[in-house]
C-alpha positions, 0 to 999 in steps of 0.5 A, a space after each residue: 469481504 464487504 466489511 468496514 475496516 480502519 487501517 492505520 500507518 504510524 498511528 494515523 488513519 490511512 486515507 482514501 484518495 479517490 481522485 487518484 485511485 478509485 478501486 474501492 471505497 474501503 480497504 480489505 486484504 486476503 484476496 485479489 479484489 478491489 478492496 485489496 487493490 485500494 489498500 495496496 495503492 494507498 499504502 504505496 502512495 503513503 510510503 512513496 510520498 512520506 517515506 521514500 521520496 523525501 529521502 532522495 537527495 536533490 529531489 523534492 517530495 513530488 506528489 505526482 511522482 508518488 501517484 505515478 509510482 503507486 499506479 505502477 506497483 500497486 497491483 503487484 504489491 497486492 498480489 505479493 503482499 496484501 492478498 497473502 495477509 489472512 483474510 480473518 486477520 484483525 491486526 497485522 503489521 507491515 514494516 518499512 523493510 517490507 516495502 524495500 524487499 517488495 521493490 527489490 523483487 524479494 517478496 518470497 520472504 516478505 510475508 
């Protein structure tokens, strides 16, 4: 805890959006605290805004909807996925399907 880490999504740094979610100023994993909460929120926001919502027919990429969905699911995502990543892991990968399995409630085989 208290370490500074960089998280990348598809080779690009994952940004922190304190105007929408301000659990922490840094990302962490492997436990249930504020750093993992921030990471969970940012990963879900990125996934909803960049990958899922643009693929929904007849729906524009709606930033407000992505914020709403990240707010709704990030605590459960933290418990199901982010807190399970070993704290001492320096490299780990989440796949596109991990997000689908989580949303479908199939988290027992995700991590």
